C-alpha positions as CSV (number, residue, x, y, z in Angstrom):
1,M,13.6,71.6,-46.3
2,K,10.0,72.5,-46.0
3,T,6.7,70.9,-45.0
4,M,3.9,70.7,-47.6
5,T,0.4,69.8,-46.5
6,F,-2.1,68.6,-49.2
7,Q,-5.4,67.0,-49.9
8,I,-5.6,63.9,-52.1
9,Q,-8.7,63.4,-54.3
10,G,-9.7,59.9,-55.5
11,M,-8.9,57.9,-52.4
12,T,-11.5,55.4,-51.4
13,C,-9.7,53.2,-48.8
14,D,-6.6,52.9,-46.7
15,H,-4.8,51.0,-49.5
16,C,-5.2,54.1,-51.7
17,A,-3.5,56.2,-49.0
18,R,-0.6,53.7,-48.9
19,T,-0.3,53.9,-52.7
20,V,-0.1,57.7,-52.7
21,E,2.3,57.6,-49.7
22,N,4.7,55.2,-51.5
23,T,4.5,57.2,-54.7
24,L,5.5,60.4,-52.9
25,R,8.4,58.7,-51.1
26,K,9.9,57.6,-54.4
27,I,10.1,61.2,-55.7
28,P,13.7,62.6,-55.6
29,G,13.7,65.4,-53.1
30,V,10.9,64.0,-50.9
31,F,12.4,63.1,-47.5
32,S,9.3,61.7,-45.9
33,A,5.6,61.5,-46.6
34,S,2.5,60.6,-44.6
35,V,-1.0,60.1,-46.2
36,S,-4.3,59.3,-44.4
37,F,-7.5,58.1,-46.0
38,S,-9.6,59.2,-43.1
39,A,-8.0,62.7,-43.2
40,G,-8.3,62.9,-47.0
41,G,-4.7,64.0,-47.4
42,G,-1.4,64.3,-45.6
43,S,2.0,66.0,-45.5
44,A,5.5,65.6,-46.8
45,E,8.9,66.9,-46.0
46,V,10.4,68.1,-49.2
47,G,13.6,69.9,-50.4
48,D,13.4,73.6,-51.1
49,G,14.1,73.0,-54.8
50,L,11.3,70.5,-55.4
51,S,8.5,71.9,-57.5
52,L,4.8,71.5,-56.8
53,P,4.2,70.2,-60.4
54,A,6.6,67.3,-59.8
55,L,4.5,66.2,-56.9
56,E,1.2,66.7,-58.7
57,G,2.4,64.9,-61.8
58,A,3.6,61.8,-59.9
59,V,0.3,61.5,-57.9
60,R,-1.7,62.0,-61.1
61,E,0.1,59.1,-62.8
62,A,-0.8,57.0,-59.8
63,G,-4.5,57.8,-60.5
64,Y,-5.1,60.5,-57.9
65,R,-5.0,64.2,-57.6
66,L,-2.9,66.3,-55.1
67,I,-4.2,69.7,-54.0
68,P,-1.9,71.8,-51.8
69,V,-3.3,73.3,-48.7
70,I,-2.0,76.8,-48.0
71,P,-1.8,77.3,-44.3
72,V,-3.4,80.3,-42.7
73,T,-0.9,82.2,-40.5
74,P,-0.8,85.6,-38.9
75,G,-0.1,88.3,-41.5
76,D,-1.5,86.3,-44.4
77,P,-3.8,88.4,-46.7
78,V,-6.8,86.2,-45.6
79,S,-6.4,87.3,-42.0
80,S,-7.8,90.6,-40.7
81,R,-6.3,90.4,-37.3
82,T,-3.1,89.2,-35.6
83,G,-2.8,86.1,-33.4
84,D,-4.3,82.7,-34.0
85,V,-7.9,83.8,-34.2
86,F,-8.8,85.1,-37.7
87,S,-11.6,85.9,-40.0
88,P,-11.1,86.5,-43.7
89,A,-10.5,90.0,-44.8
90,G,-13.0,92.0,-46.8
91,G,-14.2,95.0,-44.9
92,F,-17.5,94.5,-43.3
93,A,-18.5,91.5,-45.4
94,R,-20.4,88.9,-43.4
95,H,-18.2,85.9,-42.6
96,V,-19.7,82.4,-42.7
97,V,-18.0,79.3,-41.5
98,I,-19.1,76.1,-43.2
99,I,-18.1,72.8,-41.7
100,G,-18.1,70.2,-44.4
101,A,-17.5,70.3,-48.2
102,G,-20.3,68.3,-49.8
103,S,-23.2,69.3,-51.9
104,G,-25.0,71.2,-49.2
105,A,-21.9,73.0,-48.1
106,F,-20.9,74.0,-51.6
107,A,-24.4,75.2,-52.5
108,A,-24.3,77.4,-49.4
109,A,-20.8,78.7,-50.1
110,L,-21.7,79.7,-53.6
111,R,-24.8,81.6,-52.5
112,V,-23.0,83.3,-49.7
113,V,-20.4,84.6,-52.1
114,E,-23.2,85.7,-54.6
115,L,-24.7,87.7,-51.7
116,G,-21.5,89.5,-50.9
117,G,-20.2,87.4,-48.0
118,R,-17.0,85.6,-47.4
119,V,-16.6,81.9,-46.4
120,T,-14.3,79.7,-44.5
121,L,-14.9,76.2,-45.7
122,I,-13.6,73.4,-43.4
123,E,-13.3,69.8,-44.5
124,R,-11.5,66.9,-42.7
125,G,-11.8,64.5,-45.6
126,T,-12.3,64.6,-49.4
127,L,-14.0,67.4,-51.3
128,G,-17.5,66.6,-52.5
129,G,-19.0,64.7,-49.6
130,T,-20.9,61.4,-49.9
131,C,-22.8,61.9,-53.2
132,V,-19.9,62.3,-55.6
133,N,-17.3,60.3,-53.8
134,V,-19.0,57.2,-52.2
135,G,-22.7,57.5,-52.9
136,C,-24.9,58.7,-55.8
137,V,-22.3,58.9,-58.5
138,P,-20.3,55.6,-58.1
139,S,-23.5,53.7,-57.2
140,K,-25.3,54.7,-60.3
141,I,-22.3,53.9,-62.5
142,L,-22.1,50.4,-60.8
143,I,-25.8,50.0,-61.5
144,R,-25.4,50.9,-65.2
145,Q,-22.4,48.6,-65.5
146,A,-24.3,45.7,-64.1
147,D,-27.3,46.5,-66.3
148,H,-25.1,46.3,-69.4
149,A,-23.7,43.0,-68.2
150,W,-27.2,41.6,-67.5
151,K,-29.4,42.8,-70.3
152,P,-27.6,41.1,-73.3
153,R,-28.4,37.7,-71.7
154,T,-32.0,38.6,-70.8
155,Q,-33.2,40.9,-73.6
156,P,-36.7,39.9,-74.8
157,F,-36.3,40.1,-78.6
158,D,-36.3,37.2,-81.0
159,G,-33.4,36.9,-83.4
160,I,-30.8,38.5,-81.1
161,G,-28.2,36.4,-79.3
162,Y,-25.2,37.4,-77.3
163,P,-22.4,35.4,-75.7
164,A,-21.8,35.6,-72.0
165,P,-20.1,39.0,-71.2
166,D,-16.4,39.0,-70.5
167,L,-16.3,40.8,-67.1
168,H,-13.2,42.5,-65.6
169,P,-14.3,43.9,-62.2
170,L,-11.0,45.8,-61.6
171,L,-11.5,47.7,-64.9
172,L,-15.1,48.5,-63.9
173,K,-13.9,49.8,-60.5
174,R,-11.2,52.0,-62.2
175,Q,-13.8,53.5,-64.5
176,R,-16.0,54.4,-61.5
177,E,-13.0,56.0,-59.8
178,R,-12.0,58.0,-62.9
179,R,-15.5,59.5,-63.2
180,V,-15.6,60.3,-59.5
181,L,-12.2,62.0,-59.8
182,E,-13.4,64.0,-62.8
183,L,-16.5,65.3,-61.0
184,Q,-14.5,66.1,-57.8
185,E,-12.2,68.3,-59.9
186,E,-14.8,69.9,-62.1
187,K,-17.6,70.5,-59.6
188,Y,-15.7,71.1,-56.4
189,A,-11.9,71.6,-56.6
190,R,-12.0,73.9,-59.7
191,I,-14.9,76.0,-58.3
192,L,-13.0,76.3,-55.0
193,R,-9.9,77.6,-56.8
194,E,-11.9,80.1,-58.7
195,M,-13.6,81.6,-55.6
196,P,-11.1,83.9,-53.8
197,Q,-13.9,84.8,-51.3
198,V,-13.6,81.3,-49.9
199,T,-10.8,80.3,-47.6
200,F,-10.3,76.5,-47.4
201,L,-9.0,74.7,-44.3
202,A,-8.3,71.0,-44.4
203,G,-8.9,69.7,-40.9
204,R,-11.3,68.6,-38.1
205,A,-13.6,71.3,-36.8
206,S,-15.2,71.5,-33.3
207,F,-17.1,74.2,-31.5
208,V,-15.5,76.5,-28.9
209,D,-18.7,78.5,-28.5
210,A,-21.6,79.6,-30.7
211,R,-19.5,81.8,-32.8
212,T,-16.1,80.1,-32.8
213,V,-14.7,76.8,-34.1
214,R,-11.3,75.2,-33.5
215,V,-9.7,73.4,-36.5
216,L,-7.1,70.7,-36.1
217,V,-5.4,71.1,-39.4
218,N,-4.5,68.0,-41.4
219,G,-0.8,67.5,-41.2
220,G,-0.5,69.4,-37.9
221,G,-1.3,72.7,-36.4
222,E,-4.4,74.4,-35.0
223,R,-6.5,77.3,-36.0
224,T,-9.4,79.1,-34.2
225,V,-11.9,80.8,-36.5
226,E,-14.6,83.3,-35.5
227,A,-17.7,83.7,-37.6
228,D,-20.8,85.8,-37.9
229,R,-22.8,82.7,-38.9
230,I,-22.0,79.0,-38.9
231,L,-23.4,76.2,-41.1
232,I,-22.9,72.5,-40.2
233,A,-22.9,70.2,-43.2
234,T,-20.9,67.3,-42.1
235,G,-23.1,64.5,-43.7
236,G,-23.3,61.0,-42.5
237,R,-21.6,57.6,-42.7
238,P,-22.8,53.9,-42.9
239,S,-24.3,52.7,-39.7
240,V,-23.1,49.3,-38.4
241,P,-25.2,47.3,-36.0
242,E,-23.9,45.7,-32.8
243,L,-24.0,42.2,-34.1
244,P,-22.0,39.5,-32.2
245,G,-18.9,38.4,-34.2
246,L,-19.1,41.2,-36.7
247,P,-16.4,43.6,-35.3
248,G,-13.0,42.8,-36.7
249,T,-14.2,41.0,-39.8
250,P,-13.7,42.3,-43.3
251,Y,-17.3,43.1,-43.9
252,W,-18.3,45.7,-46.5
253,T,-20.1,48.9,-46.1
254,S,-21.6,50.5,-49.2
255,T,-18.2,52.3,-49.8
256,D,-16.3,49.1,-49.8
257,A,-18.8,47.5,-52.2
258,L,-18.7,50.4,-54.6
259,F,-14.9,50.2,-54.9
260,S,-14.3,46.5,-54.7
261,N,-11.7,45.0,-57.0
262,S,-13.7,41.8,-57.5
263,V,-17.1,40.2,-57.5
264,P,-17.5,37.5,-54.8
265,S,-19.0,34.2,-55.7
266,R,-21.6,34.6,-52.9
267,L,-22.7,37.8,-51.2
268,I,-24.9,38.3,-48.1
269,V,-26.6,41.7,-47.9
270,L,-27.7,42.7,-44.4
271,G,-30.5,45.2,-44.7
272,S,-33.7,45.8,-46.5
273,G,-33.5,49.4,-47.7
274,F,-32.6,51.0,-51.0
275,V,-28.8,50.5,-50.6
276,A,-29.4,46.8,-50.0
277,A,-31.7,46.6,-53.1
278,E,-29.5,48.6,-55.5
279,I,-26.1,47.1,-54.6
280,G,-27.5,43.6,-54.1
281,Q,-29.1,43.6,-57.6
282,S,-26.0,45.0,-59.1
283,F,-23.7,42.4,-57.7
284,H,-26.2,39.6,-58.6
285,R,-26.1,40.9,-62.2
286,L,-22.3,40.9,-62.2
287,G,-22.3,37.2,-61.2
288,A,-22.6,36.9,-57.4
289,R,-25.2,34.7,-55.7
290,V,-26.9,37.2,-53.5
291,T,-29.0,36.6,-50.3
292,V,-30.6,39.6,-48.7
293,V,-31.3,39.3,-45.0
294,G,-33.7,41.8,-43.3
295,R,-35.2,42.2,-39.9
296,Q,-38.5,43.6,-41.3
297,G,-41.2,41.6,-43.2
298,S,-40.4,42.9,-46.7
299,L,-38.1,45.0,-48.8
300,L,-38.4,48.9,-48.6
301,N,-40.7,48.6,-45.5
302,R,-41.0,52.4,-45.0
303,M,-42.8,52.7,-48.4
304,D,-46.1,51.6,-49.7
305,P,-46.0,47.8,-49.0
306,D,-47.0,47.1,-52.6
307,L,-43.8,48.7,-53.9
308,G,-41.5,46.6,-51.7
309,K,-43.4,43.4,-52.3
310,G,-43.6,44.0,-56.0
311,L,-39.9,44.8,-56.3
312,E,-39.0,41.9,-54.1
313,G,-40.9,39.6,-56.5
314,Y,-39.1,40.8,-59.6
315,L,-35.7,40.5,-57.9
316,Q,-36.6,36.9,-56.8
317,E,-37.4,36.2,-60.4
318,E,-33.8,37.2,-61.3
319,G,-32.5,34.8,-58.7
320,I,-31.9,36.9,-55.6
321,R,-33.0,35.2,-52.3
322,F,-34.7,37.1,-49.5
323,V,-34.7,36.0,-45.8
324,F,-36.7,38.0,-43.3
325,R,-36.4,36.4,-39.9
326,G,-35.4,39.1,-37.5
327,E,-31.9,40.0,-36.3
328,P,-29.1,37.5,-37.1
329,R,-27.8,35.8,-34.0
330,N,-24.1,36.2,-34.8
331,V,-21.5,36.4,-37.6
332,D,-18.4,34.3,-37.9
333,Y,-15.5,34.8,-40.3
334,Q,-13.0,32.0,-40.9
335,K,-10.6,31.3,-43.7
336,G,-12.2,33.8,-46.1
337,L,-15.7,32.7,-45.5
338,F,-18.5,34.5,-43.6
339,R,-21.1,32.5,-41.7
340,M,-24.3,34.1,-40.5
341,D,-26.5,32.3,-37.9
342,L,-30.2,33.1,-38.5
343,G,-31.5,30.7,-36.0
344,G,-32.4,27.5,-37.8
345,E,-30.3,28.3,-40.9
346,T,-26.7,29.3,-41.4
347,L,-25.8,31.3,-44.5
348,E,-22.3,31.2,-46.0
349,A,-20.7,33.7,-48.4
350,E,-17.3,35.1,-49.4
351,A,-18.5,38.7,-48.7
352,L,-20.9,40.4,-46.4
353,L,-22.4,43.8,-47.1
354,V,-23.8,45.7,-44.1
355,A,-26.5,48.1,-45.5
356,T,-28.4,48.9,-42.3
357,G,-28.7,52.7,-42.7
358,R,-26.6,55.7,-42.0
359,T,-25.6,57.7,-38.9
360,P,-24.9,61.5,-38.8
361,N,-21.4,62.8,-38.5
362,T,-22.0,64.9,-35.4
363,G,-20.3,63.1,-32.5
364,D,-17.0,65.0,-32.6
365,L,-18.2,68.5,-33.2
366,A,-18.5,69.4,-29.5
367,L,-22.0,70.7,-30.2
368,D,-22.7,71.0,-26.5
369,K,-20.2,73.8,-26.3
370,A,-22.4,75.8,-28.7
371,G,-25.6,74.6,-27.2
372,V,-26.8,72.9,-30.4
373,S,-29.5,70.3,-29.9
374,T,-29.7,66.8,-31.5
375,N,-32.3,64.1,-31.4
376,A,-32.0,60.5,-30.2
377,K,-30.3,59.5,-33.5
378,G,-27.7,62.2,-33.1
379,E,-29.2,64.3,-35.9
380,I,-29.1,68.1,-35.6
381,V,-32.7,69.4,-35.3
382,V,-33.4,72.3,-37.6
383,N,-36.5,74.3,-38.4
384,E,-38.0,75.1,-41.9
385,R,-35.4,77.9,-42.2
386,L,-32.6,75.4,-41.6
387,E,-31.6,77.0,-38.3
388,T,-30.8,75.1,-35.2
389,N,-32.0,75.9,-31.7
390,V,-29.1,78.3,-31.5
391,P,-29.6,81.6,-33.4
392,G,-27.0,82.0,-36.1
393,I,-26.1,78.3,-36.3
394,Y,-27.6,76.4,-39.3
395,A,-27.4,72.9,-40.5
396,V,-28.2,71.0,-43.7
397,G,-27.9,67.6,-45.3
398,D,-27.5,64.1,-43.8
399,C,-26.3,65.4,-40.4
400,T,-29.8,66.8,-39.8
401,N,-33.3,65.5,-39.2
402,L,-34.3,66.2,-42.8
403,P,-34.8,63.6,-45.5
404,K,-31.5,62.1,-46.6
405,F,-31.3,63.1,-50.3
406,V,-28.5,65.1,-51.9
407,Y,-31.0,67.4,-53.6
408,V,-32.5,68.2,-50.3
409,A,-29.0,69.0,-48.9
410,A,-28.2,71.3,-51.8
411,A,-31.6,73.1,-51.7
412,G,-31.1,73.4,-48.0
413,G,-27.7,74.9,-48.4
414,T,-28.9,77.6,-50.8
415,R,-31.8,78.6,-48.5
416,A,-29.6,78.5,-45.4
417,A,-27.2,80.8,-47.1
418,I,-30.0,83.3,-47.9
419,N,-31.1,83.2,-44.3
420,M,-27.6,83.6,-43.0
421,M,-26.9,86.6,-45.2
422,G,-30.2,88.5,-45.2
423,D,-33.1,89.7,-43.1
424,D,-35.9,88.2,-45.2
425,P,-36.0,84.5,-44.2
426,V,-36.9,81.7,-46.7
427,S,-38.1,78.2,-46.0
428,L,-37.3,74.8,-47.4
429,D,-40.6,73.4,-48.7
430,L,-40.5,69.6,-48.6
431,S,-44.3,69.1,-49.2
432,V,-43.6,67.7,-52.7
433,L,-40.5,65.6,-52.5
434,P,-39.8,63.0,-55.3
435,E,-37.8,59.9,-54.4
436,V,-36.2,57.3,-56.7
437,I,-34.7,53.9,-56.0
438,F,-32.5,52.9,-58.9
439,T,-33.2,49.2,-59.0
440,D,-34.6,47.5,-62.2
441,P,-37.5,48.1,-62.2
442,Q,-37.1,51.4,-60.5
443,V,-39.2,52.7,-57.6
444,A,-40.3,56.3,-57.8
445,V,-42.7,58.1,-55.5
446,V,-43.9,61.6,-54.7
447,G,-46.7,63.0,-52.5
448,L,-49.2,61.0,-50.5
449,T,-50.0,57.3,-50.5
450,E,-53.5,56.2,-49.8
451,A,-52.5,55.4,-46.2
452,D,-51.0,58.9,-45.9
453,A,-54.2,60.5,-47.1
454,R,-56.3,58.5,-44.7
455,K,-54.1,59.5,-41.7
456,R,-54.7,63.1,-42.7
457,G,-58.4,62.6,-42.9
458,I,-58.5,63.1,-46.6
459,A,-61.1,61.1,-48.6
460,A,-59.1,59.7,-51.5
461,E,-59.6,57.7,-54.7
462,V,-56.9,55.4,-56.0
463,R,-56.2,54.0,-59.5
464,T,-53.5,51.6,-60.6
465,V,-52.6,51.0,-64.2
466,S,-50.3,48.0,-64.9
467,L,-47.6,48.5,-67.5
468,D,-49.3,46.0,-69.9
469,Q,-51.7,48.9,-70.6
470,V,-48.8,51.3,-71.5
471,P,-47.8,51.3,-75.2
472,R,-44.2,52.1,-74.6
473,A,-43.8,49.2,-72.2
474,L,-45.5,46.9,-74.8
475,A,-43.1,48.1,-77.5
476,N,-40.2,47.4,-75.1
477,F,-41.5,43.9,-74.4
478,D,-41.1,44.7,-70.7
479,T,-44.3,45.2,-68.9
480,R,-43.0,44.8,-65.3
481,G,-44.7,47.1,-62.8
482,W,-47.4,49.6,-62.5
483,V,-48.3,53.3,-62.0
484,R,-50.6,54.4,-59.1
485,M,-52.3,57.7,-58.5
486,V,-53.9,59.0,-55.4
487,A,-56.5,61.8,-55.8
488,E,-58.7,63.8,-53.5
489,A,-62.2,62.3,-53.8
490,T,-64.1,65.5,-53.8
491,T,-62.0,67.6,-56.2
492,G,-59.9,65.1,-58.2
493,R,-56.8,67.0,-57.2
494,L,-53.7,64.8,-57.5
495,L,-52.2,64.0,-54.1
496,G,-49.5,61.4,-54.8
497,V,-48.0,59.0,-57.3
498,Q,-46.2,55.7,-56.8
499,I,-44.4,54.0,-59.7
500,L,-42.8,50.6,-60.0
501,A,-41.4,50.5,-63.6
502,P,-38.3,50.4,-65.7
503,E,-36.9,54.0,-65.8
504,G,-39.7,55.1,-63.5
505,G,-37.4,57.8,-62.1
506,E,-37.5,59.6,-65.4
507,V,-41.3,59.9,-65.0
508,I,-41.8,61.0,-61.4
509,Q,-40.8,64.7,-61.8
510,T,-43.7,65.3,-64.1
511,A,-46.0,64.0,-61.4
512,A,-44.2,66.2,-58.9
513,L,-44.9,69.3,-61.1
514,A,-48.5,68.3,-61.5
515,I,-49.0,68.0,-57.7
516,S,-47.2,71.3,-57.1
517,A,-49.5,73.0,-59.7
518,G,-52.6,71.6,-58.0
519,K,-53.6,69.7,-61.1
520,T,-56.6,67.4,-61.1
521,V,-56.5,63.9,-62.6
522,R,-59.0,65.1,-65.3
523,E,-56.7,68.0,-66.3
524,I,-53.8,65.6,-66.5
525,G,-55.8,63.1,-68.5
526,D,-56.7,65.9,-71.0
527,Q,-53.0,67.0,-71.5
528,L,-51.1,66.1,-74.6
529,F,-48.4,63.5,-73.9
530,P,-46.0,62.3,-76.6
531,Y,-46.9,58.8,-77.7
532,L,-44.8,55.9,-77.0
533,T,-43.1,57.4,-74.0
534,M,-43.1,56.1,-70.4
535,V,-44.4,59.4,-69.1
536,E,-47.7,58.6,-71.0
537,S,-48.4,56.2,-68.2
538,L,-49.3,59.2,-66.1
539,K,-51.9,60.2,-68.6
540,L,-53.4,56.7,-68.8
541,C,-53.5,56.4,-65.0
542,A,-55.2,59.8,-64.8
543,Q,-57.8,58.8,-67.4
544,S,-58.5,55.6,-65.5
545,F,-60.3,57.6,-62.9
546,H,-63.1,58.3,-65.5
547,K,-62.8,55.5,-68.1
548,D,-61.6,52.0,-68.7
549,V,-58.2,52.5,-70.4
550,R,-58.3,48.9,-71.7
551,Q,-61.0,50.0,-74.0
552,L,-59.0,52.9,-75.5
553,S,-57.1,52.8,-78.8
554,C,-53.4,53.1,-78.7
555,C,-53.1,56.9,-78.5
556,A,-56.6,58.0,-77.6
557,G,-56.7,61.6,-76.4
């Protein structure tokens, strides 16, 4: 008999772990099995004659993927010394330990290998991190699914009629899970298998000192790893407020909502940020009656107020209700029903989504033993080179004080790797950072708002063009929203763009490139833009600094 330790890809909850566990226990030759969702895998006692493909095949039929974890023991080829402290072999190659296995971590690992180094990658959960597993990918699939359910009933064209859609939420969930699993395999597991320079350890890492980490291996055992450089890329998790009555109730976080088997009749969404807006609209379009409850005065309160108020208005037109009355007094859950006391009104719903932000995964890393500093939120503080206050220890992604975007994490990982491997430091430039919120209409921004420019002492001019002046929007019979440009008054140099428009996210990168290149609004207005595209809205807005676009012919140059 032997013990096999493994990771399981595709799990999204404790029920998934029980499903895999029961599947393994039914296989002839498996004497016992234990699987944990929080650990991202588990272990099994199996007979000596049981083959790995038999285990992999059974788990695959259940809808998941089993990846064996090869333990590192003294004498293994990956170890360059005896005892329990090891660093991968490879002559004098620099050894980098990376804690985490999401987008930032993998970007760093790939670049370290390209630069001739070796990596020990440590992950306690599932490969891929937040974005591919429980964030960007499944949420955008959910949004598109909801869009297809909604648009046939609300499309603007005469002569086209559709019956009400036949919705099967469980099938929609399984489709999201399949695509997540495909991307886990193709973008993470396969790459890991094909990089012999990377040693993978499945387990929980914590610091011993500034050059050493201890790993509690999933399934049992402990390893101590020494490194020349260390990168922390542990990401974040949903933050849950201390609200009386909430603990112990079956409230949803964003992860639960993204992988729910059903659509509730009524849904309360607690929060006023992008997660609340995106998931709230999606469930409304799939048939739930949605009420969004926020402490602040409007939706998306950290952005230009016109964006939040504008989006809120469009969502209200769809039928979503908004309540902004401060912190709820308490939550009660009885007989399958949530009740939320707002002081003067009690809301009732079958489901409650808590979307009140995220918190960094830094609490159990023993950062104090390495001397790494965090801010009041628990975020690791890094400089423009992604280095912490401790030389040789770097950090990227949602566990840091940097903006919480997967593309910032990946760009940070690449640059951190360069800095860990070389003597010529590079910086992460976030001066032109595009953002997109995937509601309908979408919110997309880059650069400075008028208020930002004023705070910096920059005299600015602002122009706003509504979508009823954009030919593509007119042809679509959908003129919701507007495009706004902020330009330096003295030079006309473009400083920022804010967009509220269907598919506005497909337009914003053009604005980002224009800002990066130092283009003026006159130069942008003189550019050739393909006619009947949404990106032409940028040209029209740029032209509005010098002329009345209402007086232009359809495709006036």
